[in-house]
C-alpha positions in Angstrom: 40.2 48.0 -0.2 39.6 50.2 2.8 36.4 52.3 2.9 38.4 55.6 3.0 40.0 54.6 -0.3 36.9 53.8 -2.2 36.7 57.3 -3.6 39.3 59.3 -5.5 40.0 62.3 -7.7 41.1 62.0 -11.3 44.1 64.0 -12.5 45.1 64.4 -16.2 47.9 66.2 -17.8 49.6 66.8 -21.2 53.0 68.5 -21.5 52.4 70.0 -25.0 49.1 70.1 -26.8 50.0 70.3 -30.4 46.4 70.6 -31.3 45.9 73.7 -29.2 43.9 76.4 -31.0 42.0 73.8 -33.1 38.8 71.9 -32.7 40.8 69.0 -31.2 42.4 71.0 -28.4 42.3 69.0 -25.1 41.5 65.7 -26.8 44.3 63.9 -25.2 43.5 64.9 -21.6 39.8 64.1 -22.4 40.9 60.6 -23.5 42.9 60.2 -20.3 39.9 61.2 -18.2 37.7 58.7 -20.1 40.1 55.9 -19.5 40.5 56.8 -15.8 36.7 56.9 -15.3 36.3 53.5 -17.0 39.1 52.1 -14.7 37.4 53.6 -11.6 34.0 52.1 -12.6 35.6 48.7 -13.2 37.2 48.8 -9.7 34.3 50.2 -7.8 35.9 53.6 -7.0 33.7 56.7 -6.8 35.1 59.6 -8.8 34.8 62.8 -6.7 36.0 65.2 -9.4 38.6 65.9 -12.1 41.6 68.3 -12.1 43.6 68.8 -15.3 46.6 70.6 -16.7 46.6 70.7 -20.5 49.7 71.9 -22.3 51.6 72.2 -19.1 55.0 70.5 -18.5 55.6 68.8 -15.2 59.3 69.5 -15.3 59.6 73.0 -16.8 56.5 74.6 -15.2 57.0 76.2 -11.8 53.2 76.2 -11.3 50.6 73.6 -12.3 47.2 75.1 -11.5 45.3 71.8 -11.7 47.9 70.0 -9.6 47.8 72.6 -6.9 44.0 72.5 -6.9 44.1 68.7 -6.5 46.3 69.0 -3.4 44.0 71.5 -1.9 41.1 69.1 -2.2 42.9 66.7 0.2 42.0 63.7 -1.9 41.5 60.2 -0.4 43.1 58.8 -3.5 44.3 59.9 -7.0 43.6 58.2 -10.3 46.0 58.9 -13.2 46.5 57.4 -16.6 50.2 56.9 -15.8 52.4 58.0 -12.8 54.4 60.4 -15.0 51.2 62.3 -15.7 51.1 63.2 -12.0 54.8 63.3 -11.0 58.1 63.9 -12.8 60.0 65.7 -10.0 60.9 64.3 -6.7 59.8 67.4 -4.8 56.2 67.0 -6.2 56.4 63.3 -5.1 57.2 64.2 -1.5 54.1 66.4 -1.4 52.0 63.5 -2.5 53.7 61.2 0.0 52.8 63.6 2.8 49.1 62.9 2.0 49.6 59.2 2.7 47.1 58.1 0.0 47.3 55.6 -2.8 47.9 56.6 -6.4 46.0 54.4 -8.9 47.5 54.2 -12.4 45.4 52.9 -15.3 48.5 51.5 -17.1 50.7 50.5 -14.2 48.6 49.5 -11.2 48.3 50.8 -7.7 51.2 52.7 -6.1 50.6 52.6 -2.3 52.5 55.5 -0.9 51.6 54.6 2.7 54.1 51.7 2.6 58.0 51.9 2.5 58.0 49.7 -0.6 55.6 51.9 -2.5 57.4 55.0 -1.5 60.8 53.5 -2.6 59.4 52.5 -6.0 57.8 55.9 -6.5 61.0 57.8 -5.6 63.0 55.6 -8.0 60.7 56.3 -10.9 60.6 60.1 -10.0 64.4 60.2 -9.8 64.8 58.7 -13.3 62.2 61.0 -14.6 64.1 64.0 -13.2 67.3 62.7 -14.7 65.6 62.3 -18.1 64.2 65.8 -18.0 67.5 67.3 -17.0 69.4 65.4 -19.8 66.7 66.4 -22.3 67.0 70.1 -21.3 70.8 69.9 -21.9 70.3 68.5 -25.4 67.6 71.0 -26.2 69.6 73.8 -24.7 72.5 73.1 -27.0 70.2 73.0 -30.0 68.6 76.3 -28.9 72.0 77.9 -28.6 72.7 77.1 -32.2 69.3 78.6 -33.3 70.0 81.7 -31.2 73.4 82.0 -32.9 71.5 82.0 -36.3 69.2 84.7 -34.9 66.0 82.7 -35.5 62.9 82.1 -33.3 63.3 79.2 -31.0 61.0 76.2 -31.5 57.7 76.6 -29.8 54.1 77.5 -30.4 53.1 79.0 -33.7 52.6 82.7 -33.4 49.5 84.1 -35.1 50.6 85.6 -38.4 53.3 83.1 -39.1 53.5 79.6 -40.6 54.3 76.5 -38.6 57.5 74.5 -39.0 57.9 72.4 -42.1 60.9 70.0 -42.2 60.4 69.1 -45.8 60.5 72.8 -46.8 63.4 73.4 -44.4 61.3 76.0 -42.6 61.3 76.8 -38.9 58.3 77.9 -36.9 57.5 81.7 -36.8 60.0 82.6 -39.6 57.7 83.0 -42.7 54.5 85.0 -42.7 51.1 83.3 -43.0 49.3 84.3 -46.2 45.9 84.8 -44.4 46.9 85.8 -40.9 49.8 88.2 -41.6 47.6 90.8 -43.4 45.3 90.7 -40.3 48.2 91.4 -38.0 49.4 94.2 -40.3 45.9 95.7 -40.4 45.6 95.6 -36.6 48.8 97.6 -36.2 48.0 100.1 -38.9 44.5 100.7 -37.6 46.0 101.3 -34.1 48.7 103.6 -35.4 46.4 105.9 -37.3 47.2 109.5 -36.3 43.5 110.4 -36.4 41.9 109.3 -33.1 38.5 109.1 -34.8 39.8 106.6 -37.3 41.7 104.5 -34.9 40.2 101.2 -34.0 39.9 100.0 -30.4 41.1 96.8 -28.8 37.5 95.9 -28.1 36.6 96.3 -31.8 39.4 93.9 -32.9 38.6 91.4 -30.1 34.9 91.3 -31.2 35.8 90.8 -34.9 38.4 88.1 -34.3 36.6 86.4 -31.4 39.6 86.9 -29.1 39.9 88.1 -25.6 41.0 91.7 -25.1 44.2 90.5 -23.4 45.1 88.5 -26.5 44.7 91.5 -28.8 46.9 93.6 -26.5 49.5 90.9 -26.3 49.6 90.7 -30.1 50.0 94.5 -30.4 52.8 94.6 -27.8 54.8 91.6 -29.2 58.1 92.8 -30.5 58.6 89.7 -32.6 56.3 91.2 -35.2 58.9 93.9 -35.9 61.8 91.5 -35.8 62.9 91.7 -32.2 63.2 88.3 -30.6 63.8 87.4 -26.9 65.6 84.5 -25.3 66.4 84.2 -21.6 65.3 87.8 -21.2 67.8 89.1 -23.8 66.5 90.8 -26.9 68.2 90.5 -30.2 67.5 91.4 -33.9 66.2 88.5 -36.0 68.0 87.4 -39.1 67.1 89.0 -42.4 65.3 85.8 -43.6 62.8 86.1 -40.7 59.8 88.0 -42.0 58.7 91.2 -40.3 55.0 91.9 -40.3 55.2 95.6 -39.3 57.8 98.3 -39.3 59.5 99.5 -36.2 58.0 103.0 -36.7 54.5 101.6 -36.7 55.1 99.3 -33.8 56.5 102.2 -31.6 53.6 104.4 -32.6 51.1 101.8 -31.4 53.0 101.4 -28.1 52.6 105.2 -27.5 48.9 105.0 -28.2 48.4 102.0 -26.0 50.4 103.6 -23.2 48.5 106.9 -23.2 45.1 105.4 -24.0 44.6 107.9 -26.9 42.6 105.3 -28.7 40.0 105.2 -26.0 37.7 108.2 -25.3 36.2 106.7 -22.1 37.4 105.8 -18.6 39.1 102.4 -18.2 38.1 99.7 -15.7 38.1 100.6 -12.0 41.0 99.0 -10.1 39.8 97.6 -6.8 42.8 95.8 -5.4 45.9 97.3 -3.7 48.6 95.5 -5.6 47.1 95.1 -9.1 49.6 96.4 -11.6 52.0 97.4 -8.8 53.2 93.9 -7.7 55.7 92.3 -10.0 56.2 88.7 -10.9 59.3 87.2 -9.3 60.0 85.1 -12.4 59.7 87.4 -15.4 59.3 90.8 -13.7 56.0 91.5 -15.3 53.0 93.1 -13.5 50.7 91.0 -11.4 47.0 91.4 -12.0 44.0 90.4 -9.9 41.8 87.6 -11.3 40.3 86.0 -8.2 44.0 85.9 -7.1 47.1 87.8 -8.0 48.7 86.2 -11.1 51.1 87.0 -13.9 49.1 87.3 -17.1 52.2 87.1 -19.2 52.5 83.4 -18.2 49.9 81.7 -16.1 52.6 79.1 -14.9 54.3 81.9 -13.1 53.5 82.8 -9.4 49.9 82.9 -8.3 48.9 83.9 -4.8 45.8 84.7 -2.7 44.8 88.4 -2.8 44.1 88.5 0.9 47.7 87.4 1.7 49.1 90.2 -0.4 46.8 92.9 0.7 47.2 92.0 4.4 51.0 92.1 4.1 50.9 95.5 2.3 48.6 97.0 4.9 50.9 96.0 7.7 54.0 97.3 5.9 52.5 100.6 4.9 51.2 101.2 8.5 54.7 100.3 9.9 56.3 102.7 7.4 53.9 105.5 8.4 54.4 105.0 12.1 58.1 105.1 11.5 57.8 108.4 9.6 56.5 110.5 12.5 58.8 113.4 11.6 57.5 116.6 10.1 56.0 115.7 6.8 56.9 117.6 3.7 54.6 120.4 2.7 53.0 119.5 -0.6 54.1 122.3 -3.0 51.6 124.2 -5.2 53.0 122.2 -8.1 50.1 119.7 -7.8 47.5 122.3 -8.7 49.6 123.4 -11.6 49.7 119.9 -12.9 46.0 119.5 -12.5 45.5 122.6 -14.6 47.9 121.6 -17.3 46.7 118.1 -18.0 43.3 119.1 -19.4 45.1 121.7 -21.6 47.2 118.9 -23.1 44.0 117.1 -24.1 42.7 120.3 -25.8 46.0 120.7 -27.7 45.9 117.1 -28.9 42.4 117.6 -30.2 43.5 120.7 -32.0 46.3 118.9 -33.8 43.8 116.1 -34.7 41.6 118.7 -36.3 44.5 120.1 -38.2 45.3 116.6 -39.5 41.7 116.1 -40.5 41.9 119.5 -42.3 44.7 118.3 -44.5 47.9 119.4 -42.7 50.7 117.0 -43.2 51.5 114.5 -40.4 55.2 115.2 -40.6 54.5 118.7 -39.4 52.1 117.6 -36.7 54.0 114.6 -35.3 56.8 116.5 -33.4 54.1 118.5 -31.5 52.0 115.4 -30.6 55.1 113.5 -29.5 56.1 116.4 -27.3 52.6 116.5 -25.7 52.8 112.7 -25.1 56.2 113.1 -23.3 54.9 116.0 -21.2 51.8 114.1 -20.2 53.8 111.0 -19.1 56.2 113.2 -17.1 53.3 115.1 -15.4 51.4 112.0 -14.5 54.4 110.5 -12.9 55.1 113.7 -10.9 51.4 113.9 -9.9 51.5 110.3 -8.6 54.5 111.2 -6.3 52.8 114.4 -5.1 49.6 112.6 -4.3 51.5 110.0 -2.3 53.2 112.7 -0.3 49.9 114.4 0.2 48.2 111.2 1.4 51.1 110.5 3.8 51.0 114.0 5.2 47.2 113.9 5.7 47.3 110.5 7.5 50.1 111.6 9.8 49.0 115.1 10.6 46.5 114.2 13.3 48.6 111.3 14.6 51.7 113.4 15.1 50.2 115.4 17.9 49.6 112.2 19.9 53.1 110.7 19.5 55.5 113.7 19.2 56.7 115.5 22.3 56.1 119.2 21.8 59.2 120.3 23.6 61.8 117.9 22.2 60.0 117.0 18.9 61.0 113.4 19.6 58.7 110.5 18.9 57.2 108.5 21.8 57.7 105.1 20.2 55.5 103.3 22.8 52.7 105.5 21.8 53.5 105.1 18.1 53.4 101.3 18.5 50.0 101.5 20.0 48.8 103.6 17.1 49.7 101.0 14.5 46.1 99.8 14.2 44.8 103.3 14.1 47.1 104.1 11.2 45.8 101.0 9.4 42.3 102.2 10.0 43.0 105.6 8.6 44.8 104.1 5.6 41.8 101.8 4.9 39.5 104.8 5.0 41.3 106.4 2.1 40.2 106.0 -1.5 41.8 103.1 -3.4 43.6 105.7 -5.6 45.2 107.3 -2.6 46.2 103.9 -1.1 47.8 102.7 -4.4 49.6 106.0 -4.9 51.2 105.7 -1.5 52.2 102.1 -2.0 53.7 102.7 -5.5 55.7 105.7 -4.2 57.3 103.9 -1.3 57.4 100.1 -2.0 58.3 97.6 -4.6 56.3 94.4 -4.3 57.6 91.1 -5.7 55.7 87.7 -5.7 58.2 84.8 -5.8 57.4 81.2 -6.7 56.6 78.8 -3.8 53.9 78.3 -1.3 52.3 80.4 1.4 52.5 84.2 2.2 56.3 84.1 3.0 57.1 84.6 -0.8 55.7 88.1 -0.7 58.6 90.6 -0.8 57.7 94.2 0.2 60.8 96.2 -0.5 61.1 99.9 0.7 62.3 102.3 -1.9 64.1 104.2 1.0 62.6 107.5 -0.1 63.4 110.3 2.3 60.4 111.6 4.2 
């Protein structure tokens, strides 16, 4: 064995961890790692590290975090329990072939991808794996269509609050409520729907009590399945009557209003420090992308993930180009902005007054229409304020620059001068507060992160708003 091949990385993967959420979660990938380390020790290969993907399919998932990290390590060799743990699609195989390294399999020997014979064998195995996956998807798709026609939840992970599938009892997963967990889910919704803000429990409180992350609490409180609305292929439909509802639609919608307006929290939220966090959208599901050391879709971590520097650099260039191309007379920001700023605190005061009336014994049925009207007004004013702030920011950045690029006599733009000012526009944009920058971005661009590799999958789409 050549010296450069005497070290390797271990890669382990399991498509579906049926023990996830229990003490035995990850046991299978741990066993794969143990076998791979033993094989490496027996064959004199130094293990440089381990990358793993637990509960991640190699055919359905568009993104395998451990697999991508493995490729970035530029490994001199890879050790796997079996080839199909590493590869089940031909396009992934080609990426491994480009590395020109051997793949060591504990159960099926060495696959030398540096030789034509080794590549031919690997491509044949990957082709049949792809065929098997596609054939399986066809069979399962037909079965899921039948379940969909019966308006039942499709097979998958057990949702907290519901029982698992039981073939002997003729029960599908997520159809019947769990005797212990269902009351907890109901209590979570009812506590968050309490009309009295002082009695309403926070997300942090539930997270601490249940030992969950805050994101899991929020995902539970925003899951429509608990009120009987299921989703398949992006289409919502009403569940059949025999599928248990854990909360009513009225309570669910009330909780969504409280979460959207942060009425349950009497303190400022976290500070946003990244340009596209919450603004960029996932190119797979359309959900918001958040920054966690990179921009990713929290709704599904197998969806696109991308370096923050790539996204922010692209946005800065696009917004600067947009501003340079907008060197006409900017709109005058109307006095409406100051009116909105005066009205928003008054809405808070009125909400507090209605809360006091509720505490004093006034019936909620009399109070609810007024509170709902205040919520609607706040949402409308916040949206209007965002647009006005964006216009104000744009006007402020452009005001000094216009004198340098607009000819006083003709009011035409000197595009040569404007092009030279691109970097200056970027500098002035960077000098703005993150709130101003994000308001300007949200007002004029839609940002979508598509699956794939590299910065080319960042789509910055102009909303074509008139200047």
